[in-house]
py3Dmol code that shows the C-alpha trace and the ligand (Angstrom):
import py3Dmol

protein = """\
ATOM      1  CA  MET A   1      29.379  18.175  -1.083  1.00  0.00           C
ATOM      2  CA  SER A   2      25.809  16.890  -0.812  1.00  0.00           C
ATOM      3  CA  LYS A   3      24.638  14.504   1.900  1.00  0.00           C
ATOM      4  CA  LEU A   4      22.516  11.458   1.127  1.00  0.00           C
ATOM      5  CA  HIS A   5      21.125  10.227   4.441  1.00  0.00           C
ATOM      6  CA  TYR A   6      20.491   6.488   4.606  1.00  0.00           C
ATOM      7  CA  VAL A   7      17.348   6.028   6.693  1.00  0.00           C
ATOM      8  CA  HIS A   8      14.592   3.541   7.463  1.00  0.00           C
ATOM      9  CA  GLY A   9      11.230   3.041   9.100  1.00  0.00           C
ATOM     10  CA  SER A  10      10.714  -0.638  10.022  1.00  0.00           C
ATOM     11  CA  GLU A  11      13.640  -1.493   7.702  1.00  0.00           C
ATOM     12  CA  ASN A  12      11.838   0.118   4.724  1.00  0.00           C
ATOM     13  CA  HIS A  13      15.018   1.816   3.491  1.00  0.00           C
ATOM     14  CA  PHE A  14      15.415   5.108   1.668  1.00  0.00           C
ATOM     15  CA  PHE A  15      17.992   7.656   0.730  1.00  0.00           C
ATOM     16  CA  LEU A  16      16.947  11.117   1.898  1.00  0.00           C
ATOM     17  CA  LEU A  17      18.129  14.229   0.074  1.00  0.00           C
ATOM     18  CA  ASP A  18      17.436  17.788   1.220  1.00  0.00           C
ATOM     19  CA  VAL A  19      17.331  19.683  -2.080  1.00  0.00           C
ATOM     20  CA  ASP A  20      17.201  22.968  -0.189  1.00  0.00           C
ATOM     21  CA  GLU A  21      20.854  22.317   0.733  1.00  0.00           C
ATOM     22  CA  LEU A  22      21.916  21.983  -2.924  1.00  0.00           C
ATOM     23  CA  LYS A  23      23.412  24.858  -4.897  1.00  0.00           C
ATOM     24  CA  ASP A  24      21.399  23.930  -8.022  1.00  0.00           C
ATOM     25  CA  SER A  25      17.898  22.537  -7.785  1.00  0.00           C
ATOM     26  CA  LEU A  26      16.932  19.218  -9.412  1.00  0.00           C
ATOM     27  CA  ASP A  27      13.653  18.763 -11.271  1.00  0.00           C
ATOM     28  CA  ASP A  28      11.341  15.762 -10.843  1.00  0.00           C
ATOM     29  CA  ILE A  29      12.771  13.966 -13.894  1.00  0.00           C
ATOM     30  CA  GLN A  30      16.283  14.248 -12.454  1.00  0.00           C
ATOM     31  CA  LEU A  31      15.084  13.124  -9.009  1.00  0.00           C
ATOM     32  CA  SER A  32      13.275  10.133 -10.535  1.00  0.00           C
ATOM     33  CA  TYR A  33      16.502   9.193 -12.330  1.00  0.00           C
ATOM     34  CA  LEU A  34      18.478   9.589  -9.080  1.00  0.00           C
ATOM     35  CA  ALA A  35      16.031   7.289  -7.212  1.00  0.00           C
ATOM     36  CA  GLN A  36      16.585   4.565  -9.807  1.00  0.00           C
ATOM     37  CA  LYS A  37      20.345   5.114  -9.844  1.00  0.00           C
ATOM     38  CA  LEU A  38      20.590   4.825  -6.032  1.00  0.00           C
ATOM     39  CA  SER A  39      18.321   1.768  -5.861  1.00  0.00           C
ATOM     40  CA  HIS A  40      19.999  -0.113  -8.691  1.00  0.00           C
ATOM     41  CA  SER A  41      23.594   0.501  -7.656  1.00  0.00           C
ATOM     42  CA  ASP A  42      25.767  -2.568  -7.063  1.00  0.00           C
ATOM     43  CA  VAL A  43      27.817  -0.853  -4.364  1.00  0.00           C
ATOM     44  CA  LEU A  44      25.312   1.196  -2.350  1.00  0.00           C
ATOM     45  CA  PRO A  45      23.205  -0.275   0.446  1.00  0.00           C
ATOM     46  CA  TYR A  46      19.685  -1.437  -0.463  1.00  0.00           C
ATOM     47  CA  SER A  47      16.983   1.209  -0.867  1.00  0.00           C
ATOM     48  CA  ASP A  48      13.260   1.125  -1.707  1.00  0.00           C
ATOM     49  CA  GLY A  49      13.207   4.710  -2.929  1.00  0.00           C
ATOM     50  CA  LEU A  50      14.280   8.316  -2.539  1.00  0.00           C
ATOM     51  CA  LEU A  51      12.769  10.801  -0.067  1.00  0.00           C
ATOM     52  CA  VAL A  52      13.169  14.388  -1.175  1.00  0.00           C
ATOM     53  CA  VAL A  53      12.955  17.167   1.409  1.00  0.00           C
ATOM     54  CA  ASP A  54      12.217  20.633   0.076  1.00  0.00           C
ATOM     55  CA  HIS A  55      10.955  23.938   1.457  1.00  0.00           C
ATOM     56  CA  SER A  56       7.198  24.557   1.449  1.00  0.00           C
ATOM     57  CA  ASP A  57       5.305  27.634   0.429  1.00  0.00           C
ATOM     58  CA  HIS A  58       2.346  26.547   2.599  1.00  0.00           C
ATOM     59  CA  ALA A  59       2.303  28.919   5.577  1.00  0.00           C
ATOM     60  CA  GLU A  60       1.588  26.130   8.121  1.00  0.00           C
ATOM     61  CA  CYS A  61       4.304  23.700   6.923  1.00  0.00           C
ATOM     62  CA  ILE A  62       7.980  23.663   7.873  1.00  0.00           C
ATOM     63  CA  GLY A  63       8.922  21.600   4.826  1.00  0.00           C
ATOM     64  CA  GLN A  64       7.775  19.423   1.984  1.00  0.00           C
ATOM     65  CA  MET A  65       8.234  15.704   1.179  1.00  0.00           C
ATOM     66  CA  LYS A  66       8.299  14.107  -2.272  1.00  0.00           C
ATOM     67  CA  VAL A  67       8.685  10.345  -2.726  1.00  0.00           C
ATOM     68  CA  PHE A  68      10.194   8.449  -5.637  1.00  0.00           C
ATOM     69  CA  ASN A  69       9.898   4.639  -5.700  1.00  0.00           C
ATOM     70  CA  SER A  70      12.920   2.554  -6.671  1.00  0.00           C
ATOM     71  CA  ASP A  71      11.571   2.226 -10.237  1.00  0.00           C
ATOM     72  CA  GLY A  72      11.464   6.035 -10.488  1.00  0.00           C
ATOM     73  CA  SER A  73       7.677   6.350 -10.234  1.00  0.00           C
ATOM     74  CA  VAL A  74       6.253   9.061  -7.981  1.00  0.00           C
ATOM     75  CA  ALA A  75       4.291   8.047  -4.874  1.00  0.00           C
ATOM     76  CA  SER A  76       1.647  10.399  -3.497  1.00  0.00           C
ATOM     77  CA  MET A  77       2.460   9.330   0.052  1.00  0.00           C
ATOM     78  CA  CYS A  78       4.868   7.248   2.110  1.00  0.00           C
ATOM     79  CA  GLY A  79       4.228   6.607   5.802  1.00  0.00           C
ATOM     80  CA  ASN A  80       7.624   5.190   6.770  1.00  0.00           C
ATOM     81  CA  GLY A  81       9.211   7.933   4.683  1.00  0.00           C
ATOM     82  CA  LEU A  82       7.231  10.707   6.365  1.00  0.00           C
ATOM     83  CA  ARG A  83       8.473   9.538   9.772  1.00  0.00           C
ATOM     84  CA  CYS A  84      12.071   9.852   8.523  1.00  0.00           C
ATOM     85  CA  VAL A  85      11.434  13.223   6.867  1.00  0.00           C
ATOM     86  CA  GLY A  86       9.611  14.319  10.042  1.00  0.00           C
ATOM     87  CA  ARG A  87      12.614  13.475  12.179  1.00  0.00           C
ATOM     88  CA  TYR A  88      14.957  15.238   9.733  1.00  0.00           C
ATOM     89  CA  LEU A  89      12.870  18.433   9.789  1.00  0.00           C
ATOM     90  CA  ALA A  90      12.390  18.238  13.584  1.00  0.00           C
ATOM     91  CA  GLU A  91      16.162  18.242  14.041  1.00  0.00           C
ATOM     92  CA  LYS A  92      16.782  20.853  11.332  1.00  0.00           C
ATOM     93  CA  PHE A  93      14.277  23.325  12.807  1.00  0.00           C
ATOM     94  CA  ASN A  94      14.322  22.132  16.437  1.00  0.00           C
ATOM     95  CA  GLN A  95      10.558  21.498  16.620  1.00  0.00           C
ATOM     96  CA  THR A  96       8.465  18.582  17.896  1.00  0.00           C
ATOM     97  CA  ASP A  97       4.971  19.328  16.500  1.00  0.00           C
ATOM     98  CA  PHE A  98       4.529  20.631  12.976  1.00  0.00           C
ATOM     99  CA  LYS A  99       3.049  19.997   9.538  1.00  0.00           C
ATOM    100  CA  VAL A 100       4.738  18.727   6.382  1.00  0.00           C
ATOM    101  CA  GLN A 101       3.444  19.379   2.875  1.00  0.00           C
ATOM    102  CA  THR A 102       2.870  16.175   0.875  1.00  0.00           C
ATOM    103  CA  THR A 103       1.371  15.713  -2.584  1.00  0.00           C
ATOM    104  CA  GLN A 104      -2.264  15.829  -1.494  1.00  0.00           C
ATOM    105  CA  ALA A 105      -2.310  17.085   2.100  1.00  0.00           C
ATOM    106  CA  ASP A 106      -0.420  18.960   4.799  1.00  0.00           C
ATOM    107  CA  LEU A 107       0.121  16.316   7.481  1.00  0.00           C
ATOM    108  CA  ASN A 108       0.850  16.510  11.220  1.00  0.00           C
ATOM    109  CA  VAL A 109       4.092  15.174  12.664  1.00  0.00           C
ATOM    110  CA  HIS A 110       4.768  14.600  16.354  1.00  0.00           C
ATOM    111  CA  VAL A 111       8.115  13.646  17.848  1.00  0.00           C
ATOM    112  CA  PHE A 112       7.728  11.252  20.806  1.00  0.00           C
ATOM    113  CA  ASP A 113      10.450  10.471  23.344  1.00  0.00           C
ATOM    114  CA  ASP A 114      12.812   7.768  22.068  1.00  0.00           C
ATOM    115  CA  ILE A 115      11.138   4.368  22.542  1.00  0.00           C
ATOM    116  CA  ALA A 116      14.461   2.705  23.420  1.00  0.00           C
ATOM    117  CA  LYS A 117      18.106   3.756  23.517  1.00  0.00           C
ATOM    118  CA  GLY A 118      18.941   5.286  20.130  1.00  0.00           C
ATOM    119  CA  VAL A 119      15.483   4.577  18.651  1.00  0.00           C
ATOM    120  CA  SER A 120      13.695   7.733  17.584  1.00  0.00           C
ATOM    121  CA  TRP A 121       9.858   7.369  17.625  1.00  0.00           C
ATOM    122  CA  ILE A 122       7.802   9.604  15.349  1.00  0.00           C
ATOM    123  CA  GLY A 123       4.027   9.897  14.856  1.00  0.00           C
ATOM    124  CA  VAL A 124       2.618  11.011  11.507  1.00  0.00           C
ATOM    125  CA  GLN A 125      -0.866  11.622  10.209  1.00  0.00           C
ATOM    126  CA  ILE A 126      -1.978   9.484   7.270  1.00  0.00           C
ATOM    127  CA  ALA A 127      -4.790  11.182   5.317  1.00  0.00           C
ATOM    128  CA  PRO A 128      -7.005  11.694   3.391  1.00  0.00           C
ATOM    129  CA  VAL A 129      -8.703   8.261   3.308  1.00  0.00           C
ATOM    130  CA  LYS A 130     -10.891   7.675   0.238  1.00  0.00           C
ATOM    131  CA  PHE A 131     -12.818   4.679  -1.116  1.00  0.00           C
ATOM    132  CA  ALA A 132     -14.276   6.027  -4.385  1.00  0.00           C
ATOM    133  CA  PRO A 133     -13.163   4.167  -7.543  1.00  0.00           C
ATOM    134  CA  ALA A 134     -11.734   7.389  -9.022  1.00  0.00           C
ATOM    135  CA  ALA A 135      -9.551   8.018  -5.955  1.00  0.00           C
ATOM    136  CA  LEU A 136      -7.564   4.799  -6.312  1.00  0.00           C
ATOM    137  CA  PRO A 137      -8.306   4.493  -9.259  1.00  0.00           C
ATOM    138  CA  TYR A 138      -9.858   1.095 -10.026  1.00  0.00           C
ATOM    139  CA  THR A 139     -11.925   0.119 -13.069  1.00  0.00           C
ATOM    140  CA  ASN A 140     -13.920  -2.866 -14.378  1.00  0.00           C
ATOM    141  CA  LEU A 141     -14.923  -3.947 -10.854  1.00  0.00           C
ATOM    142  CA  ASP A 142     -18.622  -3.601 -10.154  1.00  0.00           C
ATOM    143  CA  PHE A 143     -18.384  -1.877  -6.748  1.00  0.00           C
ATOM    144  CA  ASP A 144     -18.961   1.748  -5.638  1.00  0.00           C
ATOM    145  CA  GLN A 145     -16.450   0.943  -2.920  1.00  0.00           C
ATOM    146  CA  ILE A 146     -14.576  -2.225  -2.060  1.00  0.00           C
ATOM    147  CA  ILE A 147     -15.063  -3.080   1.609  1.00  0.00           C
ATOM    148  CA  ASN A 148     -14.700  -6.756   2.534  1.00  0.00           C
ATOM    149  CA  GLU A 149     -15.777  -7.972  -0.907  1.00  0.00           C
ATOM    150  CA  GLU A 150     -15.147 -11.264  -2.668  1.00  0.00           C
ATOM    151  CA  ILE A 151     -13.377 -10.538  -5.974  1.00  0.00           C
ATOM    152  CA  PRO A 152     -13.042 -13.824  -7.887  1.00  0.00           C
ATOM    153  CA  GLU A 153     -10.773 -12.106 -10.424  1.00  0.00           C
ATOM    154  CA  PHE A 154      -8.201 -11.712  -7.586  1.00  0.00           C
ATOM    155  CA  SER A 155      -8.713 -14.815  -5.422  1.00  0.00           C
ATOM    156  CA  ASP A 156     -11.015 -17.803  -5.090  1.00  0.00           C
ATOM    157  CA  HIS A 157     -11.082 -17.618  -1.274  1.00  0.00           C
ATOM    158  CA  LEU A 158     -10.025 -14.142  -0.013  1.00  0.00           C
ATOM    159  CA  LYS A 159     -12.056 -10.980   0.562  1.00  0.00           C
ATOM    160  CA  PHE A 160     -10.711  -7.509  -0.234  1.00  0.00           C
ATOM    161  CA  THR A 161     -10.921  -3.921   0.973  1.00  0.00           C
ATOM    162  CA  SER A 162      -9.456  -1.088  -1.079  1.00  0.00           C
ATOM    163  CA  MET A 163      -8.712   2.500  -0.092  1.00  0.00           C
ATOM    164  CA  ALA A 164      -6.495   5.429  -1.017  1.00  0.00           C
ATOM    165  CA  VAL A 165      -4.565   7.033   1.878  1.00  0.00           C
ATOM    166  CA  PRO A 166      -4.057   8.786  -0.580  1.00  0.00           C
ATOM    167  CA  ASN A 167      -1.758   6.285  -2.347  1.00  0.00           C
ATOM    168  CA  PRO A 168      -3.733   3.222  -3.444  1.00  0.00           C
ATOM    169  CA  HIS A 169      -4.011   0.059  -1.354  1.00  0.00           C
ATOM    170  CA  LEU A 170      -5.706  -3.321  -1.655  1.00  0.00           C
ATOM    171  CA  ILE A 171      -6.021  -5.269   1.595  1.00  0.00           C
ATOM    172  CA  SER A 172      -6.955  -8.822   2.509  1.00  0.00           C
ATOM    173  CA  PHE A 173      -7.041 -10.602   5.879  1.00  0.00           C
ATOM    174  CA  VAL A 174      -5.702 -14.124   5.465  1.00  0.00           C
ATOM    175  CA  GLU A 175      -5.742 -17.143   7.763  1.00  0.00           C
ATOM    176  CA  ASP A 176      -3.172 -19.293   6.040  1.00  0.00           C
ATOM    177  CA  ASP A 177       0.514 -18.222   6.251  1.00  0.00           C
ATOM    178  CA  ASN A 178       1.012 -19.591   2.723  1.00  0.00           C
ATOM    179  CA  ASP A 179      -1.142 -16.748   1.364  1.00  0.00           C
ATOM    180  CA  LEU A 180       1.563 -14.306   2.542  1.00  0.00           C
ATOM    181  CA  GLU A 181       4.005 -15.780   0.007  1.00  0.00           C
ATOM    182  CA  GLU A 182       3.197 -16.824  -3.574  1.00  0.00           C
ATOM    183  CA  PRO A 183      -0.449 -15.623  -3.709  1.00  0.00           C
ATOM    184  CA  LEU A 184       0.593 -12.157  -2.451  1.00  0.00           C
ATOM    185  CA  PHE A 185       3.541 -12.051  -4.850  1.00  0.00           C
ATOM    186  CA  ASN A 186       1.415 -13.171  -7.805  1.00  0.00           C
ATOM    187  CA  LEU A 187      -1.440 -10.725  -7.151  1.00  0.00           C
ATOM    188  CA  GLY A 188       0.982  -7.849  -6.453  1.00  0.00           C
ATOM    189  CA  THR A 189       2.910  -8.572  -9.629  1.00  0.00           C
ATOM    190  CA  TYR A 190      -0.266  -8.903 -11.719  1.00  0.00           C
ATOM    191  CA  LEU A 191      -1.844  -5.653 -10.473  1.00  0.00           C
ATOM    192  CA  ASN A 192       1.388  -3.693 -10.937  1.00  0.00           C
ATOM    193  CA  GLN A 193       1.805  -4.600 -14.590  1.00  0.00           C
ATOM    194  CA  PRO A 194      -0.536  -3.091 -17.187  1.00  0.00           C
ATOM    195  CA  ASN A 195      -3.914  -4.541 -16.122  1.00  0.00           C
ATOM    196  CA  GLU A 196      -7.614  -3.759 -16.482  1.00  0.00           C
ATOM    197  CA  TYR A 197      -8.373  -3.222 -12.766  1.00  0.00           C
ATOM    198  CA  TYR A 198      -5.800  -0.834 -11.274  1.00  0.00           C
ATOM    199  CA  PRO A 199      -4.459   1.188 -14.208  1.00  0.00           C
ATOM    200  CA  ASP A 200      -1.930   3.050 -11.997  1.00  0.00           C
ATOM    201  CA  GLY A 201      -0.970  -0.080 -10.024  1.00  0.00           C
ATOM    202  CA  VAL A 202      -1.732  -0.664  -6.344  1.00  0.00           C
ATOM    203  CA  ASN A 203       0.084  -1.559  -3.123  1.00  0.00           C
ATOM    204  CA  VAL A 204      -1.155  -5.006  -2.032  1.00  0.00           C
ATOM    205  CA  ASN A 205      -1.253  -5.816   1.709  1.00  0.00           C
ATOM    206  CA  PHE A 206      -2.069  -9.219   3.211  1.00  0.00           C
ATOM    207  CA  ALA A 207      -2.632  -9.272   6.973  1.00  0.00           C
ATOM    208  CA  LYS A 208      -3.062 -11.855   9.725  1.00  0.00           C
ATOM    209  CA  ILE A 209      -5.070 -11.085  12.835  1.00  0.00           C
ATOM    210  CA  LEU A 210      -2.919 -11.966  15.856  1.00  0.00           C
ATOM    211  CA  GLY A 211      -5.352 -10.909  18.599  1.00  0.00           C
ATOM    212  CA  LYS A 212      -7.237  -7.894  19.885  1.00  0.00           C
ATOM    213  CA  ASN A 213      -5.646  -4.732  18.394  1.00  0.00           C
ATOM    214  CA  LYS A 214      -2.842  -6.867  16.974  1.00  0.00           C
ATOM    215  CA  ILE A 215      -2.052  -7.698  13.337  1.00  0.00           C
ATOM    216  CA  PHE A 216       0.836  -8.726  11.087  1.00  0.00           C
ATOM    217  CA  VAL A 217       1.052  -7.061   7.661  1.00  0.00           C
ATOM    218  CA  ARG A 218       3.123  -7.980   4.607  1.00  0.00           C
ATOM    219  CA  THR A 219       3.101  -5.705   1.567  1.00  0.00           C
ATOM    220  CA  PHE A 220       3.901  -6.015  -2.116  1.00  0.00           C
ATOM    221  CA  GLU A 221       4.613  -2.381  -2.966  1.00  0.00           C
ATOM    222  CA  ARG A 222       3.843  -0.628  -6.195  1.00  0.00           C
ATOM    223  CA  GLY A 223       7.074   0.463  -7.857  1.00  0.00           C
ATOM    224  CA  VAL A 224       9.190  -1.728  -5.569  1.00  0.00           C
ATOM    225  CA  GLY A 225       7.947  -5.313  -4.908  1.00  0.00           C
ATOM    226  CA  PHE A 226       8.082  -7.051  -1.498  1.00  0.00           C
ATOM    227  CA  THR A 227       9.223  -4.596   1.203  1.00  0.00           C
ATOM    228  CA  ASN A 228      10.070  -5.083   4.860  1.00  0.00           C
ATOM    229  CA  ALA A 229       7.219  -2.739   5.712  1.00  0.00           C
ATOM    230  CA  CYS A 230       4.935  -0.180   4.132  1.00  0.00           C
ATOM    231  CA  GLY A 231       3.741   2.598   6.445  1.00  0.00           C
ATOM    232  CA  THR A 232       0.698   3.593   4.412  1.00  0.00           C
ATOM    233  CA  GLY A 233      -0.065  -0.111   3.918  1.00  0.00           C
ATOM    234  CA  MET A 234      -0.032  -0.762   7.675  1.00  0.00           C
ATOM    235  CA  SER A 235      -2.185   2.354   8.195  1.00  0.00           C
ATOM    236  CA  ALA A 236      -4.747   1.381   5.545  1.00  0.00           C
ATOM    237  CA  THR A 237      -4.791  -2.189   6.876  1.00  0.00           C
ATOM    238  CA  SER A 238      -5.428  -0.875  10.420  1.00  0.00           C
ATOM    239  CA  MET A 239      -8.401   1.111   9.085  1.00  0.00           C
ATOM    240  CA  ALA A 240      -9.718  -1.999   7.290  1.00  0.00           C
ATOM    241  CA  PHE A 241      -9.171  -4.048  10.504  1.00  0.00           C
ATOM    242  CA  ALA A 242     -11.293  -1.585  12.527  1.00  0.00           C
ATOM    243  CA  MET A 243     -14.021  -1.486   9.844  1.00  0.00           C
ATOM    244  CA  ASN A 244     -14.241  -5.204   9.068  1.00  0.00           C
ATOM    245  CA  TYR A 245     -13.520  -6.677  12.512  1.00  0.00           C
ATOM    246  CA  PRO A 246     -14.972  -4.144  15.012  1.00  0.00           C
ATOM    247  CA  GLU A 247     -15.151  -6.850  17.696  1.00  0.00           C
ATOM    248  CA  SER A 248     -11.344  -7.203  17.510  1.00  0.00           C
ATOM    249  CA  VAL A 249     -10.475  -3.503  17.640  1.00  0.00           C
ATOM    250  CA  ASP A 250     -10.783  -0.951  20.425  1.00  0.00           C
ATOM    251  CA  VAL A 251     -10.264   2.324  18.533  1.00  0.00           C
ATOM    252  CA  ASN A 252      -9.453   4.115  21.801  1.00  0.00           C
ATOM    253  CA  GLU A 253      -6.255   2.050  22.062  1.00  0.00           C
ATOM    254  CA  PRO A 254      -3.307   1.780  19.670  1.00  0.00           C
ATOM    255  CA  ILE A 255      -3.103  -1.173  17.295  1.00  0.00           C
ATOM    256  CA  ASP A 256       0.182  -3.130  17.316  1.00  0.00           C
ATOM    257  CA  VAL A 257       1.192  -3.753  13.730  1.00  0.00           C
ATOM    258  CA  PHE A 258       3.984  -6.256  13.230  1.00  0.00           C
ATOM    259  CA  ASN A 259       5.818  -6.437   9.915  1.00  0.00           C
ATOM    260  CA  PRO A 260       8.888  -8.265   8.567  1.00  0.00           C
ATOM    261  CA  GLY A 261      11.063  -5.269   9.574  1.00  0.00           C
ATOM    262  CA  GLY A 262       9.762  -4.708  13.104  1.00  0.00           C
ATOM    263  CA  LYS A 263       6.680  -3.155  14.616  1.00  0.00           C
ATOM    264  CA  VAL A 264       4.729   0.103  14.509  1.00  0.00           C
ATOM    265  CA  GLN A 265       1.601   1.298  16.252  1.00  0.00           C
ATOM    266  CA  THR A 266      -1.436   2.932  14.692  1.00  0.00           C
ATOM    267  CA  ARG A 267      -4.479   4.799  15.960  1.00  0.00           C
ATOM    268  CA  VAL A 268      -7.535   4.731  13.751  1.00  0.00           C
ATOM    269  CA  HIS A 269      -9.769   7.821  13.721  1.00  0.00           C
ATOM    270  CA  ILE A 270     -13.258   7.417  12.309  1.00  0.00           C
ATOM    271  CA  GLU A 271     -15.053  10.745  12.704  1.00  0.00           C
ATOM    272  CA  LEU A 272     -18.182  10.892  10.510  1.00  0.00           C
ATOM    273  CA  ASP A 273     -16.801  11.513   7.032  1.00  0.00           C
ATOM    274  CA  ASN A 274     -13.335  12.364   8.267  1.00  0.00           C
ATOM    275  CA  ARG A 275     -11.144   9.272   8.540  1.00  0.00           C
ATOM    276  CA  TRP A 276      -7.435   9.343   9.268  1.00  0.00           C
ATOM    277  CA  ILE A 277      -4.767   7.249  10.926  1.00  0.00           C
ATOM    278  CA  GLN A 278      -1.863   8.127  13.174  1.00  0.00           C
ATOM    279  CA  LEU A 279       1.171   5.973  12.360  1.00  0.00           C
ATOM    280  CA  MET A 280       3.835   5.755  15.082  1.00  0.00           C
ATOM    281  CA  GLY A 281       7.175   4.078  14.608  1.00  0.00           C
ATOM    282  CA  ASN A 282      10.926   4.348  14.361  1.00  0.00           C
ATOM    283  CA  ALA A 283      12.839   6.756  12.143  1.00  0.00           C
ATOM    284  CA  THR A 284      16.350   5.353  12.074  1.00  0.00           C
ATOM    285  CA  PHE A 285      19.241   7.266  10.508  1.00  0.00           C
ATOM    286  CA  VAL A 286      21.699   4.507   9.663  1.00  0.00           C
ATOM    287  CA  GLY A 287      24.288   6.975   8.350  1.00  0.00           C
ATOM    288  CA  TYR A 288      25.078   9.194   5.395  1.00  0.00           C
ATOM    289  CA  ILE A 289      26.975   9.183   2.129  1.00  0.00           C
ATOM    290  CA  GLU A 290      28.708  12.276   0.791  1.00  0.00           C
ATOM    291  CA  ALA A 291      28.808  12.900  -2.944  1.00  0.00           C
ATOM    292  CA  ASP A 292      29.844  15.853  -5.056  1.00  0.00           C
ATOM    293  CA  GLU A 293      26.661  17.628  -6.043  1.00  0.00           C
ATOM    294  CA  VAL A 294      27.657  17.625  -9.713  1.00  0.00           C
ATOM    295  CA  ASP A 295      28.209  13.847  -9.564  1.00  0.00           C
ATOM    296  CA  LEU A 296      24.732  12.999  -8.247  1.00  0.00           C
ATOM    297  CA  LEU A 297      23.389  12.487 -11.759  1.00  0.00           C
ATOM    298  CA  SER A 298      26.483  12.037 -13.888  1.00  0.00           C
ATOM    299  CA  GLN A 299      28.924   9.815 -11.965  1.00  0.00           C
ATOM    300  CA  PRO A 300      28.725   6.548 -10.029  1.00  0.00           C
ATOM    301  CA  ILE A 301      28.095   7.275  -6.351  1.00  0.00           C
ATOM    302  CA  GLN A 302      30.687   5.729  -4.054  1.00  0.00           C
ATOM    303  CA  ASN A 303      29.698   3.823  -0.938  1.00  0.00           C
ATOM    304  CA  ASN A 304      31.467   5.958   1.673  1.00  0.00           C
ATOM    305  CA  LEU A 305      28.707   5.366   4.246  1.00  0.00           C
ATOM    306  CA  VAL A 306      29.492   6.977   7.580  1.00  0.00           C
ATOM    307  CA  GLU A 307      27.483   4.915  10.078  1.00  0.00           C
ATOM    308  CA  SER A 308      25.718   6.463  13.059  1.00  0.00           C
ATOM    309  CA  GLY A 309      25.452   3.298  15.185  1.00  0.00           C
ATOM    310  CA  GLU A 310      21.642   3.642  15.293  1.00  0.00           C
ATOM    311  CA  GLU A 311      21.053   0.399  13.378  1.00  0.00           C
ATOM    312  CA  ALA A 312      22.570  -1.637  16.225  1.00  0.00           C
ATOM    313  CA  ASP A 313      20.214   0.147  18.641  1.00  0.00           C
ATOM    314  CA  TYR A 314      17.233  -0.567  16.362  1.00  0.00           C
ATOM    315  CA  LEU A 315      18.118  -4.258  16.100  1.00  0.00           C
ATOM    316  CA  ALA A 316      18.469  -4.456  19.897  1.00  0.00           C
ATOM    317  CA  PHE A 317      14.994  -2.863  20.221  1.00  0.00           C
ATOM    318  CA  ILE A 318      13.475  -5.298  17.714  1.00  0.00           C
ATOM    319  CA  ASP A 319      14.891  -8.196  19.745  1.00  0.00           C
ATOM    320  CA  THR A 320      12.753  -7.062  22.683  1.00  0.00           C
ATOM    321  CA  ILE A 321       9.389  -6.964  20.884  1.00  0.00           C
ATOM    322  CA  LYS A 322       7.226 -10.017  20.837  1.00  0.00           C
ATOM    323  CA  GLN A 323       4.282 -10.971  18.652  1.00  0.00           C
TER     324      GLN A 323
END
"""
ligand_1 = """\
13
LIG
N 6.836 2.503 1.569
C 5.816 3.426 1.555
C 4.937 3.567 0.386
C 5.738 4.029 -0.804
C 4.875 4.361 -1.957
C 4.260 3.207 -2.633
N 5.208 2.289 -3.186
C 3.351 3.751 -3.746
O 3.754 3.825 -4.904
O 2.216 4.113 -3.406
C 5.168 3.637 2.879
O 5.859 3.441 3.883
O 4.014 4.065 2.959
"""
view = py3Dmol.view(width=600, height=400)
view.addModel(protein, "pdb")
view.setStyle({"model": 0}, {"cartoon": {"style": "trace"}})
view.addModel(ligand_1, "xyz")
view.setStyle({"model": 1}, {"stick": {}})
view.zoomTo()
view.show()
């Protein structure tokens, strides 16, 4: 039997599959198909994608993470996902500080003490951070980098910052709550269909400044749509917050980042040309589903979710946090 763990970071839900535990390996085409099958099932709980844990041949890493969005596309990074994979590997190998191989970088993971009863708290490195048009990529926009720029093609009143961490993000700080709804949906939808600006699509994040070191972020995710939270989106938005509003950010202190699924904290590191973010938040294992390995691709997967009880603890924790 194979185990599909049902996990989330800030209610950004995934199935997690350790392919090292399978008798027969699955290739990326099969994994992409499985991500779509799991996300589009009528009986399984909601998921935004599939996290694949594999072994790594990088000497410094204890494992590898691959991410498939719910539409089957591959994501170069996933912050909420890396926290969940980090917790999984920490428990599998009984370690608290280690590196995980991701598509473009080997990233640090640190396991903190639980932040509340039953709420695991994991810190992950988000890097590299790049602004060059080719890194996102973006085209047909007349900027060497997009940092707090007006882009009339996208909005008649908002300014934008765009960076790869290394998956692509477009960020805007809004004042009006209404911008978090239809304008975000419309721009996210437009830039994630074939378009002349972001040929590979882009994750679109709109944020509100709530106070010093305090923001709210809502994301329209590439390959998914509106999500409860996007870890790389909150990390990229924290970097943009520190760059565009230095008077509102003390980089020596964590930034509280609220999202529709809860709250994380970030630390922004701006060291000459080396920029990175530490993303700290929950990694909740809601439960697991068991399926025959041979049925993963060929048969409907039954919802035999065995719950851990951690979701109740997470919801109790969320009740205690205030904006
Ligand atoms: N939810 C993620 C990001 C997942 C990938 C994204 N949809 C993409 O295609 O870049 C996160 O927590 O960072």
